[in-house]
N, C-alpha and C positions, 0 to 999 in steps of 0.2 A: 475360563474366566467369564463365561456367559452371564450377563447381568451385573458384572463388576464395574469398577471405576477405572478409566484410563485418564491419566494426567499427562498433558503435553507441555513440556517446558524445555527451554534451551539451557537453563541453569543446571547443568549436569552435576556439578559439585554438590547440589542440594537435593538430588533425586532421592537418596536414602532418607533424608530428613522429611521430604514431602510425603513419601510413602508412609513413614512412621506416624507423621502428624495427622494425615487423613484417616489412617486406620484408628488412631486414638479418638478422632471425632466421630467414629461410627461408620465410615465408608468401608464397604466390603470389597475384598479381592482387588486391591489397588495395584495398578501397574503404572510406572512412570517412564516416559520415553521422550527422546528428543528427535525422533525421526520425522521427516516431513515429506510432502509431495505424495507420489505414488506409494512410497514405503509406508507412510502413515495410513493411507487408505487400505493397503494390504493388511496392516496390523489390525485395523478396526474390523475388517472382514473376517480375520482369523479369530479375534478375541470376542467379537460381538458384545461389547460392553453395554451396560444399561445407561451409563453416563460417561461423557467425555468432557473433561475440564481442560481448557486451553489457556495458556498465559496470554494476556492481552497484547503483549509486545513480541509474541512469537515470530510474527512476520512484519514487525514494525507497523506502519500505517496500513499495510495490505492485509493484516490479519482478518478483518471482516470479509474481504474478498475470498481469502483462502478458506475461511470457515464456510462461506456460501458454497464454494466448490465441493467441499466434503459433503455438505447437506444435500446437494443436488444428486449425489450418488447414494447417500443413505438418508432418504427423506424422512424416516421415522426416528432418526437418532436424536437422543436427548443431549444437547450440547450446551455447556455453560462456559462463559469466558470470565476469567478472574484477573483483576489488576492488583498486584501486590507491591507495585513500585511506589515509593514515597515522593517521586516526581509526579506532579499533577498530570494525570492522563485525561485529555480533554473529553468532556461529557458527550460532545457530538460524535466522537469516535465510538464511545459506548453505545450511543443511539444507533449508529450504523450497524452494529451487531444485531440489534433487535430488528432492524429493517431487513436484514439478511437471514431472518428466521432462526437466529440463535435464541434459545429459550430463556437464558438468564445471563445477567451481567452483574458482577459484584466488584466493588472498588474499595480497597482498604482505606482510602482517604475519606470515605463516608463515616469513618469511626469504627472502632472495634465492635461495638454493639450491633451496628448494621451489618458489618462484615460477617460476624458469626451467625447472625440471624439468617443471612443469605445462605451460608453453608448449611445451616440446619434445614432450610427449605429444599436445598438440593438433595440432601440425604433422604428426605421424605418423598423424593420424586416430584417435587413441585418446582415452579419457576419463581424467579426473583429478579427484579430490576432495581438497580441502584437508585436511590432517591434523587441523586444529582442528574442521572440520566433520564429518569422519569419526568423530571422538571423540564428538561429540554424537549421531550416528546410532547408534553402537555401544552407548550406554547406554540405548537405548530398545528396547521390544519391537516398535514399528512406527513408520513415518514419519508426520508430520502428514497430514491429509487434503489431497488436491490441490485446487487452486482450480477452481471452476466459474464460468461466466459469471454476472454479476450479473443477477438477475431483475427484472422490473418491480415486483413487490411489495417486494423489497428496496430498490429505489430510492425507492419511496413512503415506507418507513420511514426511509430515510436523509434524505430531504428534510425530514420532520417533525422528526427528531432535530437536523438542522442548524438548524432554527428554534427549538430549545430546548424542544420539547414533551417531557414526561415519558412514560414507557412507557404508563401508563394512559390518558393523553390521546391518544397515537398509536393505541392500541387502539380508543378511542372513535371517532376520526376515520375509521379504516379498517374499522370494524365487525368487528374480529377480537379474539381474546383477548390478554391481556397475555403469556401464555406464548408465543403465536405471534410477537408482537413481539420478545420476547427471543431466540427461535430465529433470526429473521432477522438480528438484530444479531450473534449468535454466528457465523453463517455469514459475514457480512461481515468480522468481526474476523479470521477464518481466511483469507479470500481476500486481504485486504490486509495481513496480518501486523501488526495493531495490537492494542492491549490495552484500549482504552476508546473512548468516543464522541468525545472530543476529538481523538484521533489519527485516528479514522475520518473525521471531518469535514474535517480538514486534508488528508488523502490524497485524499478525494473532490473537494475543490476543486482540488487539483493535477492530478487526472485530468480535470477539467472535467465530472465527473458532476453536480455542482451548482455554482451560481454565487453568490458573495456578493451579487450584484446582484438575485437573485430576490426577489420580494415575500415578506415574512415572514408565515407563518401563525400566528395567535395562539391558535387552538383555539376551539372553539365555546363553551366555558364560561370564557373568560378573564375574570378579575376582579382588580382591584387592591385592595391593602389601604388602609384598613380595609374589610373585607367589608361588604355591605349592612346589616345590623341591628346590627353590633358597636358603632357609635357611639351607638346608642339603647338599649343594654341597661342604662343606669343609670350612676350615678357610680362612680368607682373606689373600692375599699375600702382602708382602711389596714391595718396589720399585724394589728390586733385586730378587724378586720371592720367598723370604724366608717367612716362615709362621710367622705371627705376634703372639706374645704371648698374651694371654688374662689372666686376673687375676680376681678372685672372691674376692671381698672385703666383709668382714663380720664385723658386729659390735661387 
């Protein structure tokens, strides 16, 4: 397939349709796959395609990061990302693909004329950026930082965050400062195009970086309420500071 087109999509029921449609549009030697991770890298290495087209939602919000991971291994690979969902795919996500060295981004919601114009550019070996994404790029002084591989320390922070530990508890467990914990979180927010810890944990589970079946870490200072001396600090006070009377009812 040297020089052909590799289409990467999870919509396996549509693979035959995608192959037929891309071939009708003039793309040569089309192969469609749903493999991911190292399996996808091995397939790219075997087929040596001239063009890889990946579905924008292949890895949910982490697709830009996963595309960057592939391009770090195949730095001369021509990669395009296509969004064919009729649910609005945020233009800033599209921009993050360009920041991560993906050559082209095409969005069906820009209209059929722009969509097929983009595909024609891909067929000619040229790049194309969706007008809605280009607009987001133009209003900025710089693109977002590109994604880098997840570090071991970031994974440590991620696992503790997954277990519900607060920033200061994670810092204590890892013997680092709270500032460093927050830095690692911000780095992961950027890599996976998420805005908060909840979204980060969901993406991490999707990518199998963490598993919901992993043992839960409760932290070294875990305590349930009421805390140890609270129940022994005396009787509750009324509005005027007087002790409330308590009564023991017996049957």
